[in-house]
C-alpha positions in Angstrom: -58.1 3.6 39.0 -60.0 5.5 36.2 -63.1 4.8 38.2 -65.4 6.8 40.6 -65.1 4.4 43.3 -62.6 6.8 45.3 -65.6 9.1 45.9 -67.2 7.2 48.6 -64.5 4.9 50.0 -60.6 5.4 51.0 -58.1 4.2 48.5 -56.3 1.7 51.0 -52.8 1.0 51.8 -52.0 -0.9 48.5 -53.4 1.4 46.3 -51.7 4.4 47.9 -48.3 2.7 47.8 -48.9 2.1 44.2 -49.9 5.8 43.6 -46.8 7.0 45.4 -44.6 4.6 43.6 -45.9 5.8 40.1 -45.2 9.5 41.1 -41.8 8.9 42.4 -42.3 8.9 46.1 -41.2 6.4 48.8 -44.2 4.2 49.2 -43.2 3.4 53.0 -43.3 7.0 54.1 -46.4 8.9 54.9 -47.2 12.6 55.8 -43.7 13.7 54.3 -43.1 16.9 52.4 -40.0 16.9 50.1 -37.3 19.3 50.4 -37.6 20.5 47.0 -41.4 21.4 47.6 -40.6 23.0 51.1 -38.2 25.1 49.5 -40.4 26.2 46.7 -43.3 27.0 49.2 -41.1 28.9 51.2 -39.6 31.0 48.3 -43.0 31.8 46.9 -46.2 31.5 49.1 -44.4 32.0 52.5 -42.3 34.7 51.3 -44.9 36.4 49.5 -47.3 36.3 52.4 -44.8 38.0 54.9 -44.2 40.7 52.3 -47.9 41.3 51.9 -48.3 41.4 55.5 -45.5 43.8 56.2 -46.9 46.1 53.5 -50.3 46.0 55.0 -49.0 46.7 58.5 -46.8 49.7 57.3 -50.0 51.0 55.5 -52.0 50.9 58.5 -49.4 52.7 60.5 -48.9 55.4 57.8 -52.9 55.7 57.6 -52.9 55.8 61.5 -50.5 58.9 61.5 -52.3 60.9 58.9 -55.7 60.2 60.0 -55.5 59.7 63.7 -59.2 59.6 64.5 -60.0 57.4 61.7 -57.1 55.2 62.4 -58.1 54.8 65.9 -61.6 53.7 64.7 -60.0 51.3 62.2 -57.8 49.6 64.9 -60.6 49.1 67.2 -62.9 47.5 64.4 -59.8 45.2 63.4 -59.5 44.2 67.3 -63.2 43.4 67.6 -63.8 45.9 70.5 -66.9 47.7 70.6 -67.0 51.4 71.4 -67.7 52.3 75.1 -71.5 53.0 75.8 -72.4 52.0 72.3 -75.8 51.1 73.5 -76.4 54.6 75.0 -78.6 56.0 72.2 -80.7 53.0 71.8 -84.3 53.9 71.9 -86.9 52.6 74.6 -90.5 51.8 74.2 -93.7 51.5 76.1 -97.4 51.2 75.9 -97.8 54.7 74.8 -95.3 54.2 72.0 -97.4 54.3 68.7 -98.1 50.8 67.1 -96.0 49.8 64.5 -94.5 46.8 62.6 -91.4 45.4 64.0 -89.7 45.4 60.6 -90.2 49.0 60.7 -89.1 49.5 64.2 -86.1 47.4 63.4 -85.0 49.7 60.5 -84.9 52.8 62.8 -82.9 50.8 65.4 -80.5 49.2 62.7 -79.7 52.8 61.5 -79.2 54.0 65.1 -76.6 51.2 65.7 -75.1 51.9 62.4 -74.4 55.5 63.2 -72.1 54.1 65.8 -70.9 51.0 64.6 -69.2 51.9 61.1 -68.5 48.0 61.0 -72.1 47.1 60.4 -72.4 46.4 56.7 -75.0 44.3 54.7 -77.8 44.4 52.2 -80.9 42.7 50.8 -81.9 40.5 48.2 -84.2 42.9 46.1 -86.7 43.7 48.8 -85.1 46.7 50.6 -88.5 48.9 50.6 -90.0 46.0 52.4 -87.4 44.9 54.8 -86.4 48.4 55.4 -82.8 47.6 56.1 -81.0 50.5 54.0 -78.6 52.5 55.8 -79.7 56.1 55.5 -76.3 57.7 56.2 -74.3 55.6 53.7 -74.6 54.6 50.2 -74.4 51.5 47.9 -71.2 49.5 47.8 -69.9 49.8 44.1 -66.9 49.0 42.2 -66.0 52.7 42.2 -67.2 53.3 45.9 -65.7 50.8 48.4 -66.9 53.2 51.0 -70.5 52.0 50.8 -72.0 49.9 53.4 -75.2 48.5 51.6 -75.3 45.9 49.0 -78.1 45.5 46.5 -77.7 41.7 46.1 -80.6 41.2 43.7 -82.8 37.9 43.7 -79.8 36.0 44.9 -80.4 34.6 48.4 -77.8 32.0 48.4 -75.2 34.5 47.0 -76.2 37.1 49.6 -75.6 34.6 52.4 -72.5 33.2 51.2 -71.0 36.8 50.5 -71.8 37.7 54.2 -70.2 34.4 55.5 -67.1 35.5 53.5 -67.0 39.0 55.1 -67.4 37.4 58.4 -64.9 34.6 57.8 -62.2 37.3 56.7 -61.6 38.5 60.3 -61.8 42.3 59.4 -63.9 43.0 62.5 -67.1 43.9 60.0 -70.5 42.7 61.2 -72.4 41.5 58.2 -76.1 41.5 57.9 -78.5 40.2 55.3 -82.3 40.7 54.6 -85.3 39.3 52.8 -88.6 37.7 53.7 -88.3 34.9 56.4 -89.8 32.3 53.9 -87.1 33.0 51.3 -84.1 32.1 53.8 -84.6 28.5 52.7 -83.5 29.6 49.2 -80.0 30.1 50.6 -80.1 27.5 53.2 -76.9 25.7 52.4 -75.0 29.0 52.9 -77.0 29.5 56.4 -76.4 26.0 57.6 -72.5 26.2 56.5 -72.2 29.7 58.3 -73.5 28.3 61.5 -71.4 25.2 61.3 -68.3 27.4 60.6 -68.8 29.5 63.5 -69.5 32.7 61.4 -71.5 35.7 62.7 -74.2 36.8 60.4 -77.3 38.7 61.2 -80.1 37.5 59.2 -83.0 40.2 59.1 -85.9 38.2 57.9 -89.2 40.0 57.7 -92.9 38.9 57.0 -92.4 36.2 59.4 -95.8 34.5 59.8 -99.3 33.9 58.1 -100.1 37.4 59.0 -98.5 38.7 55.9 -101.6 38.3 54.4 -102.6 38.5 50.7 -99.3 36.9 49.1 -100.8 33.5 50.6 -99.0 30.3 51.3 -96.0 30.8 49.1 -94.9 33.4 51.2 -96.1 32.6 54.7 -93.5 30.6 56.6 -94.9 27.7 58.5 -92.1 25.1 58.9 -89.0 27.7 58.8 -88.9 28.5 62.5 -88.7 25.0 63.7 -85.9 24.3 61.0 -84.0 27.3 62.2 -84.3 26.5 65.9 -83.1 22.8 65.1 -80.1 24.2 63.5 -77.1 24.1 65.8 -75.3 27.4 66.4 -78.2 29.4 64.8 -80.1 31.7 67.3 -83.5 32.5 66.1 -85.1 35.6 67.7 -88.7 36.6 67.4 -89.0 39.8 69.1 -92.5 41.1 70.4 -91.7 45.0 70.1 -89.1 47.7 69.9 -87.6 46.8 73.5 -86.9 43.1 72.4 -85.6 44.1 69.2 -83.1 46.2 71.0 -82.4 43.3 73.4 -81.8 41.0 70.2 -79.4 43.3 68.8 -77.5 43.9 71.9 -77.1 39.9 72.4 -76.3 39.5 68.6 -73.5 42.4 68.7 -72.0 41.6 72.4 -72.4 38.0 73.0 -73.0 35.9 69.8 -69.9 36.6 68.0 -69.5 33.4 66.6 -72.9 32.4 65.6 -75.7 33.1 63.0 -78.6 35.2 64.3 -81.9 35.5 62.8 -84.3 38.4 63.6 -87.8 37.2 62.6 -89.9 40.5 62.1 -93.6 41.1 61.3 -95.1 42.9 58.4 -98.0 43.8 60.4 -98.2 46.5 63.4 -97.9 44.8 66.8 -99.4 45.9 70.0 -97.3 48.2 72.3 -96.9 46.9 75.7 -95.4 48.2 79.1 -93.6 45.2 80.5 -91.4 44.0 77.7 -87.7 44.1 78.5 -84.5 44.4 76.6 -82.8 42.7 79.5 -85.2 39.8 79.5 -84.2 38.7 75.9 -80.8 37.5 77.0 -82.7 34.8 79.1 -84.7 33.6 76.0 -87.9 33.5 78.1 -89.0 35.9 80.7 -92.1 36.7 82.6 -94.2 39.7 81.2 -97.3 39.6 83.6 -99.6 37.9 85.7 -103.3 38.3 85.9 -104.7 37.2 89.3 -106.9 40.0 90.5 -110.2 38.2 89.8 -108.9 34.9 90.7 -110.9 32.2 92.3 -108.7 29.2 91.4 -105.3 30.0 92.3 -104.3 26.2 92.7 -104.5 25.6 88.8 -102.9 28.5 87.1 -102.4 28.6 83.3 -99.1 29.7 81.8 -99.1 31.3 78.4 -95.9 31.5 76.5 -95.7 33.6 73.2 -93.4 35.2 70.7 -93.5 38.0 68.4 -96.4 39.6 67.0 -98.7 36.9 69.1 -97.7 38.3 72.4 -100.1 41.3 72.2 -103.2 38.9 71.6 -101.9 36.4 74.1 -101.7 39.3 76.7 -105.4 40.2 75.7 -106.4 36.6 76.1 -104.8 36.4 79.4 -107.1 39.5 80.6 -110.0 37.9 79.3 -109.3 34.8 81.2 -108.8 36.4 84.3 -111.7 38.8 84.2 -114.3 36.6 82.7 -113.3 33.1 83.9 -111.5 34.0 87.1 -108.3 32.2 86.3 -104.7 33.1 87.4 -102.7 33.5 84.2 -99.0 34.0 83.8 -97.8 35.5 80.6 -94.3 34.7 79.3 -92.4 36.1 76.2 -90.1 34.0 74.4 -88.0 35.9 71.9 -85.4 33.2 71.7 -85.6 29.6 72.8 -82.0 28.9 72.1 -81.0 31.3 74.9 -83.5 29.9 77.4 -82.2 26.4 76.7 -79.0 27.7 78.2 -80.6 28.9 81.4 -80.2 27.1 84.7 -82.8 24.5 85.6 -84.0 26.5 88.5 -84.7 29.5 86.0 -86.7 27.3 83.9 -88.7 25.7 86.6 -89.5 29.2 88.0 -91.1 30.1 84.8 -92.5 26.8 83.3 -93.2 24.9 86.5 -96.5 26.9 87.8 -99.2 24.9 86.0 -100.6 24.2 82.6 -98.4 25.6 79.9 -99.7 26.5 76.5 -97.7 28.0 73.6 -98.9 30.5 71.4 -97.2 31.1 68.0 -98.5 31.6 64.3 -96.3 28.9 62.8 -95.7 25.0 63.2 -95.9 23.7 66.7 -92.8 21.5 66.2 -90.6 23.8 68.3 -92.8 23.6 71.4 -93.4 20.2 72.7 -90.7 20.1 75.3 -91.5 23.8 76.4 -95.4 23.4 76.8 -98.3 20.8 77.4 -100.5 22.3 74.7 -99.7 24.4 71.5 -101.7 27.0 69.6 -100.3 27.1 66.3 -100.6 26.5 62.4 -99.8 23.0 61.3 -100.9 23.4 57.8 -99.9 25.8 55.0 -101.3 29.4 55.2 -104.0 31.1 53.3 -104.5 34.1 51.2 -106.8 36.8 52.9 -106.6 40.2 55.0 -105.1 40.4 58.3 -108.5 40.3 60.4 -109.7 37.2 58.5 -106.3 35.4 58.8 -106.3 36.0 62.5 -110.0 34.8 63.0 -109.5 31.8 60.4 -106.2 30.4 62.3 -107.6 31.2 66.0 -105.3 34.2 67.1 -107.6 36.6 68.1 -107.8 37.5 71.9 -111.2 35.7 72.1 -110.2 32.6 70.2 -106.9 32.1 72.0 -109.1 32.3 75.4 -111.5 29.7 74.1 -108.6 27.2 73.2 -107.0 27.7 76.4 -110.2 26.8 78.3 -110.9 23.6 76.2 -107.2 22.5 76.9 -107.8 23.3 80.7 -111.1 21.1 80.5 -108.9 18.2 79.2 -106.5 18.2 82.0 -108.6 19.0 85.0 -108.5 15.6 86.4 -105.1 14.5 85.5 -101.6 15.0 86.9 -99.6 17.3 84.3 -96.4 15.8 83.0 -93.3 17.5 83.9 -92.1 19.3 80.6 -89.0 17.6 79.0 -87.2 20.9 79.2 -87.3 21.0 82.9 -85.7 17.4 83.4 -81.9 17.0 83.8 -81.6 14.0 81.8 -83.9 11.4 80.0 -83.4 8.8 82.6 -85.2 11.0 85.1 -88.1 11.6 82.6 -88.4 7.7 82.4 -88.5 7.5 86.2 -91.3 10.4 86.2 -93.4 8.5 83.9 -93.2 5.2 85.8 -93.4 6.4 89.3 -95.7 9.5 88.8 -98.0 8.0 86.2 -98.1 10.9 83.9 -101.5 11.7 82.3 -103.3 9.1 84.6 -106.0 10.3 86.9 -104.8 11.3 90.5 -106.2 8.2 92.5 -104.9 5.8 89.8 -101.3 7.6 90.1 -101.3 7.1 93.9 -102.2 3.2 93.6 -99.7 2.8 90.9 -97.0 4.6 92.6 -97.7 2.6 95.8 -97.6 -0.8 94.1 -94.1 0.1 92.4 -92.8 1.1 95.7 -93.9 -2.2 97.4 -92.3 -4.2 94.5 -89.1 -2.3 94.8 -88.9 -2.8 98.7 -89.7 -6.5 98.2 -86.9 -7.0 95.7 -84.6 -5.2 98.0 -85.4 -7.6 100.7 -85.3 -10.8 98.7 
């Protein structure tokens, strides 16, 4: 009593009994509500709640009679149902689409969706001109204008995320989104984590998602943020390569991930327009983009390049170089969402990643990629302040530099048996068996001898 000890340890039965005795309760009874308290609760809170619910339902029915079309929309939103064919007006993109930053493309797609989903509501923490998230056909939410769908949160990332969590938790059918620079998501991380833990859907639109944001430098360039988000349970991190993948990310967020946090990581700089990207492929997390094998001479040792976001373009270019100049077979994969890929069947994973030397390419920390690739091309240091072209050269993300790094890694493994990637193993036990019996990382002849010795020992032990 009168100490802070209770903060970190239970009171115990004797202290609880003493507390009950001092406050007029039977110390032998537990989990009991007195009749007096129960009656007071029914007369006040329960009765008041029932009256409020009846008043609300009556108001809804009156509104629905007087405004039939609006009433139907409101009831649809409250039920959580989506309009039929709501995706119908979403745009498609191809290699002829003018190059643009994914933040700009997303801004157009966001407004396209907002036109057909009035339940989409959100705002930005003082960076609307940069994140491109304003809803064009609406206005700001204000004390005298509750019909506004856009919030100017100010420089208050934590408050923004917490408010959007509250909107999601209320259960009104609204779909809240928030926006700022990706590196600033950590300013409100407590709310992000609690939202994911509480199974609340919030769509985090995070722009300026890599070292390629340029001159703002290391304070604004996210390095460790992608692995942090990917390590957070029930938080789905999307890094779309172009407009098709942005559309696919929104479809998954709106239709499938109704009880999860969703982060859209978008570029400041323009991205290359490609023919092979797929909105449907996004739902698999990783999907096949292209295979370059026309000039191949070594079909037995293909290279698999897996990339995300703005790095998909230069990875595509590197694959072309590796095939045309070095005669390698190269498979290119796009990986908009690793969390979705982790949920795919083992056979699908093997089909994509079991073809050869797998190398990931992403302009961020490589910590996310060890179980999905043999080698990683990334940024395991803080960024730098420079223009886009200099940044790409400095960190090795041009077509040529990516190709050079791939050749270096390929040279390192030419005489060894590649380990089976952890993501392709159904259990840790099998991974240990694979290490013991296949001699991962050991030269092929040594592997065969090592395996033969182990098998002989096993047979002798069984006989004895």
